[in-house]
N, CA, C and O atoms as a printed pandas DataFrame, in Angstrom:
     atom_number atom_name residue_name chain_id  residue_number  x_coord  y_coord  z_coord
0              1         N          MET        A               1   98.212  134.917   70.713
1              2        CA          MET        A               1   98.679  133.638   71.171
2              3         C          MET        A               1   99.435  133.234   70.183
3              4         O          MET        A               1   99.450  133.351   68.958
4              5         N          THR        A               2  100.352  132.495   71.381
5              6        CA          THR        A               2  102.071  132.543   70.015
6              7         C          THR        A               2  101.939  130.950   69.720
7              8         O          THR        A               2  101.049  130.381   70.352
8              9         N          ASN        A               3  102.795  130.094   68.752
9             10        CA          ASN        A               3  103.149  129.439   68.618
10            11         C          ASN        A               3  104.546  128.760   68.153
11            12         O          ASN        A               3  105.257  128.557   67.169
12            13         N          THR        A               4  104.416  128.501   69.877
13            14        CA          THR        A               4  105.495  127.909   70.985
14            15         C          THR        A               4  106.302  126.824   71.213
15            16         O          THR        A               4  106.962  126.844   72.252
16            17         N          THR        A               5  106.412  125.772   70.395
17            18        CA          THR        A               5  106.069  123.988   71.336
18            19         C          THR        A               5  107.724  124.491   72.643
19            20         O          THR        A               5  108.762  125.140   72.765
20            21         N          ILE        A               6  106.573  123.343   73.408
21            22        CA          ILE        A               6  107.433  123.182   74.586
22            23         C          ILE        A               6  108.146  122.034   74.663
23            24         O          ILE        A               6  107.634  121.064   75.222
24            25         N          ASN        A               7  109.019  121.979   74.294
25            26        CA          ASN        A               7  109.520  120.373   74.826
26            27         C          ASN        A               7  109.996  119.571   75.625
27            28         O          ASN        A               7  110.952  120.107   76.186
28            29         N          PRO        A               8  109.759  118.125   76.125
29            30        CA          PRO        A               8  109.813  117.691   77.099
30            31         C          PRO        A               8  110.971  117.824   77.444
31            32         O          PRO        A               8  111.640  117.974   76.422
32            33         N          PRO        A               9  111.898  117.867   78.765
33            34        CA          PRO        A               9  113.708  117.324   79.145
34            35         C          PRO        A               9  113.332  116.312   78.263
35            36         O          PRO        A               9  112.216  115.915   77.929
36            37         N          GLU        A              10  114.598  115.917   77.905
37            38        CA          GLU        A              10  115.189  114.512   77.785
38            39         C          GLU        A              10  115.832  114.047   78.775
39            40         O          GLU        A              10  116.903  114.418   79.255
40            41         N          GLU        A              11  114.575  112.530   79.313
41            42        CA          GLU        A              11  114.942  111.568   79.952
42            43         C          GLU        A              11  116.926  110.896   79.818
43            44         O          GLU        A              11  117.644  110.388   78.958
44            45         N          THR        A              12  117.008  111.222   80.895
45            46        CA          THR        A              12  118.868  110.912   81.518
46            47         C          THR        A              12  118.485  109.132   81.426
47            48         O          THR        A              12  117.922  108.722   82.441
48            49         N          PRO        A              13  118.729  108.093   80.347
49            50        CA          PRO        A              13  119.017  106.964   80.427
50            51         C          PRO        A              13  119.624  106.378   81.348
51            52         O          PRO        A              13  120.740  106.773   81.688
52            53         N          GLY        A              14  119.034  105.338   81.933
53            54        CA          GLY        A              14  119.691  104.534   83.382
54            55         C          GLY        A              14  120.572  103.565   83.190
55            56         O          GLY        A              14  121.011  103.723   82.050
56            57         N          CYS        A              15  120.998  102.776   83.621
57            58        CA          CYS        A              15  121.167  101.274   83.633
58            59         C          CYS        A              15  119.875  100.521   84.377
59            60         O          CYS        A              15  118.806  101.101   84.563
60            61         N          ASP        A              16  120.162   98.990   84.819
61            62        CA          ASP        A              16  119.601   98.461   84.817
62            63         C          ASP        A              16  118.907   98.804   86.808
63            64         O          ASP        A              16  117.816   98.795   87.377
64            65         N          CYS        A              17  120.343   99.055   87.177
65            66        CA          CYS        A              17  121.397   99.334   88.552
66            67         C          CYS        A              17  120.585  100.405   89.359
67            68         O          CYS        A              17  120.148  100.415   90.510
68            69         N          GLY        A              18  120.529  101.761   87.793
69            70        CA          GLY        A              18  119.770  102.150   88.306
70            71         C          GLY        A              18  120.682  103.333   88.517
71            72         O          GLY        A              18  120.231  104.288   89.148
72            73         N          ALA        A              19  121.680  103.364   88.145
73            74        CA          ALA        A              19  123.193  104.260   88.100
74            75         C          ALA        A              19  123.315  105.654   86.503
75            76         O          ALA        A              19  123.566  105.125   85.420
76            77         N          LEU        A              20  123.205  106.633   86.494
77            78        CA          LEU        A              20  123.199  107.192   85.349
78            79         C          LEU        A              20  123.877  106.723   84.115
79            80         O          LEU        A              20  124.972  106.196   84.316
80            81         N          LEU        A              21  123.456  106.798   82.828
81            82        CA          LEU        A              21  124.776  106.799   81.933
82            83         C          LEU        A              21  125.497  107.554   80.922
83            84         O          LEU        A              21  124.811  108.523   80.595
84            85         N          GLU        A              22  126.547  107.509   80.325
85            86        CA          GLU        A              22  127.059  108.478   79.609
86            87         C          GLU        A              22  126.255  108.461   78.432
87            88         O          GLU        A              22  125.494  107.519   78.211
88            89         N          GLN        A              23  126.358  109.372   77.708
89            90        CA          GLN        A              23  126.120  109.014   76.181
90            91         C          GLN        A              23  126.138  108.120   75.416
91            92         O          GLN        A              23  127.343  107.922   75.261
92            93         N          GLY        A              24  125.559  107.353   74.753
93            94        CA          GLY        A              24  126.178  106.320   73.800
94            95         C          GLY        A              24  126.406  104.973   74.843
95            96         O          GLY        A              24  127.015  104.081   74.251
96            97         N          GLN        A              25  126.140  104.708   75.920
97            98        CA          GLN        A              25  126.573  104.208   76.960
98            99         C          GLN        A              25  125.120  103.220   77.179
99           100         O          GLN        A              25  123.988  103.690   77.296
100          101         N          ILE        A              26  125.641  101.023   77.212
101          102        CA          ILE        A              26  124.159  100.864   76.785
102          103         C          ILE        A              26  123.745  100.309   78.874
103          104         O          ILE        A              26  122.658  100.131   79.423
104          105         N          ARG        A              27  125.059  100.218   79.388
105          106        CA          ARG        A              27  125.327   99.319   80.685
106          107         C          ARG        A              27  125.844  100.778   81.235
107          108         O          ARG        A              27  126.177  101.702   80.492
108          109         N          CYS        A              28  125.852  100.833   83.148
109          110        CA          CYS        A              28  127.375  101.152   83.358
110          111         C          CYS        A              28  128.278  100.456   83.616
111          112         O          CYS        A              28  128.066   99.245   83.677
112          113         N          ARG        A              29  129.509  100.941   83.840
113          114        CA          ARG        A              29  130.990  100.764   84.256
114          115         C          ARG        A              29  130.746   99.167   85.477
115          116         O          ARG        A              29  131.359   98.100   85.448
116          117         N          LYS        A              30  129.823   99.542   86.257
117          118        CA          LYS        A              30  129.400   98.137   87.270
118          119         C          LYS        A              30  129.050   97.027   86.599
119          120         O          LYS        A              30  129.639   95.946   86.615
120          121         N          CYS        A              31  127.734   97.419   85.802
121          122        CA          CYS        A              31  127.563   96.140   85.244
122          123         C          CYS        A              31  128.766   95.068   84.565
123          124         O          CYS        A              31  129.105   93.909   84.803
124          125         N          LEU        A              32  129.236   96.214   83.517
125          126        CA          LEU        A              32  129.696   95.240   82.646
126          127         C          LEU        A              32  130.969   95.030   83.081
127          128         O          LEU        A              32  131.740   95.171   82.132
128          129         N          ALA        A              33  131.356   94.843   83.775
129          130        CA          ALA        A              33  132.617   94.300   85.419
130          131         C          ALA        A              33  131.696   93.499   86.262
131          132         O          ALA        A              33  132.222   93.195   87.333
132          133         N          ARG        A              34  130.938   93.227   86.168
133          134        CA          ARG        A              34  129.615   92.031   86.458
134          135         C          ARG        A              34  129.782   91.063   85.452
135          136         O          ARG        A              34  130.068   89.916   85.794
136          137         N          ASP        A              35  129.651   91.341   84.294
137          138        CA          ASP        A              35  129.213   90.614   83.500
138          139         C          ASP        A              35  130.698   90.081   83.206
139          140         O          ASP        A              35  130.931   88.917   82.881
140          141         N          ARG        A              36  131.306   90.701   83.301
141          142        CA          ARG        A              36  133.022   90.097   82.349
142          143         C          ARG        A              36  133.730   89.391   83.709
143          144         O          ARG        A              36  134.736   88.715   83.496
144          145         N          ARG        A              37  133.277   89.510   85.014
145          146        CA          ARG        A              37  133.492   88.489   86.021
146          147         C          ARG        A              37  132.918   87.281   86.367
147          148         O          ARG        A              37  133.619   86.415   86.891
148          149         N          ALA        A              38  131.332   87.032   86.073
149          150        CA          ALA        A              38  130.416   86.165   86.019
150          151         C          ALA        A              38  131.106   84.896   84.670
151          152         O          ALA        A              38  131.594   83.775   84.812
152          153         N          HIS        A              39  130.758   86.010   83.033
153          154        CA          HIS        A              39  131.745   84.843   81.950
154          155         C          HIS        A              39  132.788   84.239   81.956
155          156         O          HIS        A              39  133.042   83.345   81.148
156          157         N          ARG        A              40  134.077   84.883   83.471
157          158        CA          ARG        A              40  135.476   84.354   83.596
158          159         C          ARG        A              40  134.669   83.500   84.747
159          160         O          ARG        A              40  135.575   82.675   84.871
160          161         N          THR        A              41  134.276   83.319   85.120
161          162        CA          THR        A              41  133.980   82.513   85.950
162          163         C          THR        A              41  133.506   81.423   85.836
163          164         O          THR        A              41  134.170   80.440   86.163
164          165         N          ASN        A              42  132.054   81.284   85.274
165          166        CA          ASN        A              42  131.282   80.114   84.261
166          167         C          ASN        A              42  132.327   79.938   82.960
167          168         O          ASN        A              42  131.413   79.465   82.285
168          169         N          SER        A              43  133.435   79.917   82.055
169          170        CA          SER        A              43  134.107   79.007   80.980
170          171         C          SER        A              43  134.852   78.099   81.780
171          172         O          SER        A              43  135.488   78.028   82.831
172          173         N          CYS        A              44  134.390   77.274   80.551
173          174        CA          CYS        A              44  135.470   76.342   80.658
174          175         C          CYS        A              44  136.604   76.385   81.210
175          176         O          CYS        A              44  136.546   75.349   81.872
176          177         N          HIS        A              45  138.121   77.061   81.537
177          178        CA          HIS        A              45  138.524   77.250   81.705
178          179         C          HIS        A              45  139.179   77.238   82.827
179          180         O          HIS        A              45  140.400   77.090   82.879
180          181         N          HIS        A              46  138.274   77.426   84.041
181          182        CA          HIS        A              46  138.056   78.205   85.205
182          183         C          HIS        A              46  137.906   76.510   86.639
183          184         O          HIS        A              46  138.143   76.413   87.843
184          185         N          ARG        A              47  137.375   75.476   85.500
185          186        CA          ARG        A              47  136.223   74.680   86.851
186          187         C          ARG        A              47  137.222   74.311   86.828
187          188         O          ARG        A              47  138.233   74.592   86.184
188          189         N          ILE        A              48  136.872   73.345   87.873
189          190        CA          ILE        A              48  137.945   72.458   88.478
190          191         C          ILE        A              48  138.168   71.471   87.566
191          192         O          ILE        A              48  137.341   71.230   86.687
192          193         N          GLY        A              49  139.473   70.708   87.706
193          194        CA          GLY        A              49  139.456   69.562   86.499
194          195         C          GLY        A              49  140.276   69.826   85.361
195          196         O          GLY        A              49  141.259   69.375   84.773
196          197         N          SER        A              50  139.554   70.630   85.314
197          198        CA          SER        A              50  140.330   70.942   83.317
198          199         C          SER        A              50  141.127   71.664   83.299
199          200         O          SER        A              50  141.149   72.667   84.014
200          201         N          PRO        A              51  142.057   71.325   82.420
201          202        CA          PRO        A              51  143.225   72.477   82.151
202          203         C          PRO        A              51  143.432   73.631   82.224
203          204         O          PRO        A              51  142.757   74.166   81.345
204          205         N          THR        A              52  144.163   74.589   82.947
205          206        CA          THR        A              52  144.532   75.403   82.865
206          207         C          THR        A              52  145.529   76.240   81.278
207          208         O          THR        A              52  146.164   75.807   80.317
208          209         N          TRP        A              53  145.214   77.326   81.709
209          210        CA          TRP        A              53  146.598   77.791   80.062
210          211         C          TRP        A              53  147.363   77.967   80.697
211          212         O          TRP        A              53  148.169   78.540   79.964
212          213         N          SER        A              54  147.960   77.880   82.003
213          214        CA          SER        A              54  149.212   77.175   82.069
214          215         C          SER        A              54  150.226   75.986   81.962
215          216         O          SER        A              54  151.456   75.986   81.909
216          217         N          ALA        A              55  149.343   75.016   81.949
217          218        CA          ALA        A              55  149.190   73.233   81.397
218          219         C          ALA        A              55  149.243   73.297   80.170
219          220         O          ALA        A              55  150.212   72.618   79.831
220          221         N          LEU        A              56  148.500   73.950   78.848
221          222        CA          LEU        A              56  148.576   74.005   77.944
222          223         C          LEU        A              56  149.787   74.054   77.129
223          224         O          LEU        A              56  149.704   74.130   75.903
């Protein structure tokens, strides 16, 4: 009998949406863009009745 260790294959990390991630990524490009867009549309500068940057 030999003393060899069999390592399980490394799991490829995936985003919450199911997309595969590159090494070091936490979320995929699509989800990062979705979060930026949601943040932009919910910011106070884009609400109706508030001043815009061009008006300041």
